[in-house]
Legacy VTK file of the C-alpha trace (Angstrom):
# vtk DataFile Version 3.0
C-alpha trace
ASCII
DATASET POLYDATA
POINTS 388 float
95.868 116.261 109.960
99.146 118.372 110.477
100.320 118.820 107.004
98.558 121.712 104.707
99.820 120.580 101.068
98.448 116.970 101.617
95.199 118.504 102.958
95.306 120.617 99.959
95.739 118.000 97.421
93.622 115.643 99.474
90.571 117.887 97.688
91.495 116.831 94.089
91.805 113.250 94.724
88.670 112.339 92.847
88.081 113.127 89.073
84.213 114.661 89.009
84.288 118.637 88.627
80.985 119.562 88.428
79.657 122.971 89.608
79.500 122.663 93.102
83.283 120.514 92.634
84.776 123.957 91.161
83.098 126.238 93.901
85.103 123.671 96.704
88.331 123.565 94.579
88.631 127.184 93.923
88.129 127.630 98.227
90.839 125.480 98.406
93.195 126.914 96.347
92.440 129.725 97.997
93.511 128.783 101.319
96.410 127.442 100.218
97.412 130.487 98.480
97.278 132.284 101.526
99.283 129.386 103.804
101.464 129.013 101.013
101.613 132.195 98.914
103.794 130.416 95.909
102.714 127.122 96.468
105.941 125.747 98.330
106.029 122.408 98.004
102.244 121.332 96.256
104.180 120.068 92.950
106.501 118.224 94.629
103.945 116.369 97.048
101.421 116.054 93.774
104.038 114.424 91.907
104.731 111.887 95.163
101.567 110.833 95.571
100.757 110.285 91.371
98.407 113.147 91.505
100.248 116.066 89.704
98.603 115.518 86.330
95.032 114.995 87.751
95.592 118.700 89.888
96.555 120.333 87.004
93.612 119.318 85.016
91.164 119.719 88.138
92.634 123.411 88.408
91.804 124.655 84.689
88.251 122.733 85.068
87.774 125.270 88.200
89.307 128.127 86.614
92.415 128.110 89.290
96.280 129.423 87.901
98.730 128.402 89.864
101.604 130.752 91.116
103.966 130.531 87.910
106.998 128.109 88.592
104.298 125.904 90.355
102.156 125.899 86.746
105.642 125.416 84.931
106.538 122.407 87.407
103.238 121.082 86.658
102.748 121.330 83.263
105.900 119.475 82.599
105.043 116.503 84.961
101.866 116.204 82.800
103.513 116.202 79.806
106.513 113.306 81.116
103.610 111.121 82.270
101.448 111.646 79.140
104.612 110.671 77.190
104.862 107.972 79.352
101.627 106.681 79.275
101.188 106.391 75.594
104.748 104.736 75.529
103.555 102.053 78.014
100.143 101.529 76.567
101.881 101.063 73.227
104.059 98.070 75.068
100.837 96.757 76.800
98.688 96.276 73.438
101.991 94.583 72.031
102.031 92.568 75.350
98.535 91.459 75.604
98.462 90.432 71.643
101.314 88.227 72.308
99.948 86.658 75.424
96.554 86.050 73.089
98.854 84.989 69.917
99.522 82.180 72.782
96.126 81.411 73.881
96.867 82.918 77.505
93.528 84.653 79.204
94.804 87.672 80.944
92.966 90.632 83.070
94.652 94.796 82.978
94.583 95.698 86.541
94.820 99.106 88.680
96.118 101.680 86.704
96.301 100.287 83.316
92.623 99.758 83.547
91.237 102.534 85.499
93.088 105.303 82.954
90.293 104.477 80.488
87.606 103.478 82.899
87.387 106.542 85.014
89.831 109.326 83.999
88.842 111.912 81.319
92.265 110.985 79.500
94.730 108.524 80.156
97.768 110.562 80.664
95.797 111.767 83.648
96.768 108.590 85.318
100.358 107.968 85.972
102.023 104.549 86.275
104.674 102.942 87.402
104.160 99.789 86.086
101.411 97.354 84.209
99.678 95.030 86.523
98.406 91.874 84.551
96.362 89.054 85.602
96.553 85.637 84.328
95.716 81.926 85.529
97.871 79.996 88.093
98.807 77.649 85.030
99.733 79.675 82.637
102.398 81.390 84.562
105.224 80.402 83.159
104.424 80.508 79.607
103.058 83.941 80.016
106.578 84.841 81.297
108.059 83.395 78.552
105.909 84.729 76.334
107.115 88.236 77.706
110.766 87.471 77.916
110.583 86.874 74.095
109.245 90.257 73.741
112.781 91.291 75.508
111.299 91.574 79.001
113.943 90.711 81.420
113.715 89.781 85.238
114.168 92.267 87.744
116.383 91.009 90.702
113.851 90.534 94.031
114.374 92.403 96.892
115.515 91.157 99.848
114.383 93.651 101.883
110.904 93.718 100.652
108.330 94.494 103.261
106.121 91.593 104.489
107.781 89.168 102.440
105.800 86.229 102.841
102.878 88.103 101.571
105.129 88.807 97.948
103.323 85.765 95.950
104.037 87.097 92.992
107.086 86.632 90.412
109.625 89.608 90.460
108.574 92.038 87.469
109.708 92.192 83.977
111.460 95.340 82.248
112.244 96.506 79.373
112.966 100.058 77.566
110.274 101.408 75.395
111.254 104.491 73.056
113.285 105.648 76.115
110.786 104.750 78.805
111.090 102.193 81.247
108.112 99.445 81.002
107.818 97.239 83.958
105.064 94.500 84.084
104.050 92.281 87.177
102.079 89.214 86.432
100.087 88.099 89.456
97.897 84.795 89.571
95.830 85.583 92.410
94.806 88.810 93.671
93.512 88.115 97.312
95.569 85.178 98.372
97.812 87.839 100.133
94.520 89.403 102.127
94.875 87.154 104.954
92.570 87.781 107.309
91.179 91.601 106.232
88.948 90.165 103.161
87.658 87.105 102.320
88.104 85.477 98.939
86.881 87.243 95.745
85.909 84.358 94.002
86.452 83.768 90.176
87.014 86.861 88.988
87.441 85.542 85.571
84.151 84.619 85.586
82.825 88.337 85.714
85.386 90.101 83.404
84.734 93.569 81.900
85.825 95.160 78.650
88.399 98.184 78.452
89.213 100.159 75.257
92.713 100.792 74.815
94.138 103.452 73.085
94.594 102.537 69.520
91.087 100.888 69.441
92.961 97.567 71.366
90.319 95.761 73.361
91.082 94.221 76.697
89.439 93.165 79.833
89.752 93.812 83.498
87.740 92.692 87.031
84.348 93.103 87.065
82.831 95.610 89.843
82.848 94.179 92.825
86.283 92.371 92.532
88.020 96.157 91.227
86.705 97.543 94.309
87.755 95.104 96.321
91.023 94.847 94.586
91.608 98.553 94.766
90.580 98.813 98.851
93.206 96.020 99.948
95.784 97.465 97.708
95.366 100.759 99.755
94.752 99.342 102.997
97.604 96.914 102.801
101.101 97.879 104.892
103.441 96.588 102.586
102.732 99.124 99.906
103.903 101.706 102.254
107.451 103.381 102.117
109.449 105.355 104.517
109.594 108.723 101.958
105.634 108.391 101.796
104.008 107.207 105.035
100.623 108.652 104.034
98.231 106.802 101.841
98.791 107.953 98.129
96.088 110.124 96.895
96.124 108.515 93.476
94.877 105.387 94.942
92.262 107.436 96.720
91.107 108.782 93.774
91.002 105.702 91.888
88.808 104.299 94.511
86.476 107.097 95.058
86.215 107.722 91.594
85.122 104.339 90.242
82.595 104.362 93.134
80.800 107.296 91.912
81.816 106.414 87.992
79.762 103.217 88.362
77.518 103.753 91.345
74.058 103.817 89.085
75.449 100.091 87.911
76.484 98.574 90.823
74.128 96.344 93.212
75.063 98.516 96.386
73.332 96.423 99.099
74.661 93.099 97.320
77.865 94.149 97.451
77.916 95.854 100.671
76.745 92.424 102.146
79.469 90.421 100.410
82.748 92.432 100.515
82.070 94.774 103.880
85.875 95.736 103.298
84.954 97.794 100.745
82.315 99.736 102.422
84.551 100.258 105.622
86.983 101.620 103.257
84.955 104.498 100.916
83.207 104.956 104.971
87.008 105.849 106.004
87.926 107.877 102.897
85.031 110.388 103.339
86.798 111.350 106.590
89.337 112.598 103.878
87.725 112.719 100.404
84.226 114.182 100.842
82.227 111.032 98.746
78.758 112.647 96.645
75.546 112.780 98.641
74.360 110.160 96.331
76.820 107.441 96.656
76.624 107.887 100.953
73.173 106.985 100.310
73.877 103.536 98.651
76.628 102.974 100.905
74.543 104.164 103.895
77.793 106.156 105.186
76.640 109.120 107.409
77.746 112.409 106.717
78.223 113.588 110.247
79.022 109.992 111.621
82.089 110.054 114.675
85.605 111.480 112.916
88.742 108.966 113.706
91.875 110.583 115.199
94.648 110.516 112.306
92.415 111.585 109.429
95.300 111.020 106.290
97.976 110.162 108.439
99.666 106.639 107.665
102.072 104.085 109.166
105.598 104.908 110.346
106.211 102.054 112.504
108.310 98.466 111.493
108.845 97.494 108.869
107.883 100.440 107.112
110.896 102.465 108.979
113.537 99.657 109.771
114.998 99.745 113.281
118.522 100.778 111.683
116.822 103.703 110.124
119.307 106.597 110.865
116.247 109.152 111.363
113.943 106.909 113.681
114.476 109.094 116.583
114.052 107.492 120.376
113.375 103.909 120.416
110.116 104.836 122.408
108.415 106.854 119.832
109.475 104.056 117.389
108.171 101.479 119.339
104.561 103.527 119.829
104.714 103.967 115.988
104.861 100.605 115.643
102.602 99.170 117.760
100.330 101.928 118.740
99.601 103.542 114.849
96.794 106.393 113.945
93.290 105.324 114.486
92.361 106.157 111.162
94.869 103.857 109.750
94.326 100.968 111.929
90.567 101.041 110.893
91.565 101.550 107.226
94.192 98.774 107.423
91.821 96.071 109.183
88.430 97.280 107.684
86.937 98.130 111.010
85.204 101.260 109.581
84.733 104.680 110.905
83.147 103.214 114.024
82.583 100.245 116.353
85.330 99.016 119.219
89.101 99.250 118.435
89.698 97.016 121.609
90.925 93.760 120.066
92.319 95.189 117.278
94.682 97.846 118.648
96.336 95.310 122.200
95.483 91.837 120.439
95.403 91.613 116.616
97.736 94.344 115.202
100.845 93.736 118.120
100.188 89.995 116.971
100.434 90.747 113.500
103.794 92.598 114.056
105.268 89.812 116.345
104.603 87.722 113.762
106.353 89.091 110.850
109.489 89.763 113.215
109.806 86.332 113.783
108.960 85.231 109.971
111.928 87.807 109.187
114.241 86.445 112.227
113.569 82.602 110.511
114.473 83.592 107.526
117.382 85.070 108.182
118.449 82.056 109.910
118.108 80.001 107.064
119.771 82.096 105.388
122.517 82.601 107.613
125.603 80.604 105.972
126.487 79.291 109.440
123.943 77.142 109.526
LINES 1 389
388 0 1 2 3 4 5 6 7 8 9 10 11 12 13 14 15 16 17 18 19 20 21 22 23 24 25 26 27 28 29 30 31 32 33 34 35 36 37 38 39 40 41 42 43 44 45 46 47 48 49 50 51 52 53 54 55 56 57 58 59 60 61 62 63 64 65 66 67 68 69 70 71 72 73 74 75 76 77 78 79 80 81 82 83 84 85 86 87 88 89 90 91 92 93 94 95 96 97 98 99 100 101 102 103 104 105 106 107 108 109 110 111 112 113 114 115 116 117 118 119 120 121 122 123 124 125 126 127 128 129 130 131 132 133 134 135 136 137 138 139 140 141 142 143 144 145 146 147 148 149 150 151 152 153 154 155 156 157 158 159 160 161 162 163 164 165 166 167 168 169 170 171 172 173 174 175 176 177 178 179 180 181 182 183 184 185 186 187 188 189 190 191 192 193 194 195 196 197 198 199 200 201 202 203 204 205 206 207 208 209 210 211 212 213 214 215 216 217 218 219 220 221 222 223 224 225 226 227 228 229 230 231 232 233 234 235 236 237 238 239 240 241 242 243 244 245 246 247 248 249 250 251 252 253 254 255 256 257 258 259 260 261 262 263 264 265 266 267 268 269 270 271 272 273 274 275 276 277 278 279 280 281 282 283 284 285 286 287 288 289 290 291 292 293 294 295 296 297 298 299 300 301 302 303 304 305 306 307 308 309 310 311 312 313 314 315 316 317 318 319 320 321 322 323 324 325 326 327 328 329 330 331 332 333 334 335 336 337 338 339 340 341 342 343 344 345 346 347 348 349 350 351 352 353 354 355 356 357 358 359 360 361 362 363 364 365 366 367 368 369 370 371 372 373 374 375 376 377 378 379 380 381 382 383 384 385 386 387
């Protein structure tokens, strides 16, 4: 890990702030102040990583005062996210009421649900869009219902990464009180995961209630499906972007905080047996965001296990960084980034956990997937070529 700001922020990618955590966070703040006296770049990276409001909240809980400039920026970002969140949740209630009125079942996913399940305040969990799950047969009427509320289709991104994996319709967008509200409708959360995770089963048989602001009731995924979906979402290559090559800390905070919040309610032996991908994800995250002792015991995660190389490093090869990118550097480096990514990321992406051999995945599975993606892209471009 060669980025002191990312390493510092990773200490805040967990909601809990008991006495032991407050001591840990104060130590982290002293260390970053010694290395970066004015906390240069901290607020900006916190915003890019989605943890600016959470960072400010936990600093206050720990009794730490950031340098004045960083404090002003973080306070401004927290207020912006709180106002935007309130507007988005108002739009979400309206959308859910509309879909319910048309008899369309819906589950609220990711940040829109987690903001009320694991975060002390909804404004601590920034959101870029609202993700909803509807039955496949209800997709068309759900789209029409939302368009009736003024939502309009966003154009599809022709350069979207791993285009074959994008199996939900283009997002819908409208403005609400000056805040853009984007809704993505999904019909199958796990078909996209391919060989890395099994089908999660019928998520509709075990939904959990979640209360939204204003007293509105909604439903979200059960514990097993939630952790599997969050783990796959974090590990999926298609969410990476050229300017954010490290795993987003807000997604890590979601997983670790959810697992800790519901540690007593989850049947961990059964979950680990059915969904080893969840355990492998948490075991790898432990090397970046140390898990509490009780959760480690339930998961069977050793505190002193072998530390993979490149903890916290992301993927920098194709297609995250297109071959034509002007900052790609030398071709040999680009090929190395593509075919020989960091060990920690490789284990995370393919659900391998921190131990065990990497030979097959590094030399066969991963190169095969890259070459398959290149082949798919070339075939798609050929089929769209006007010369045909």
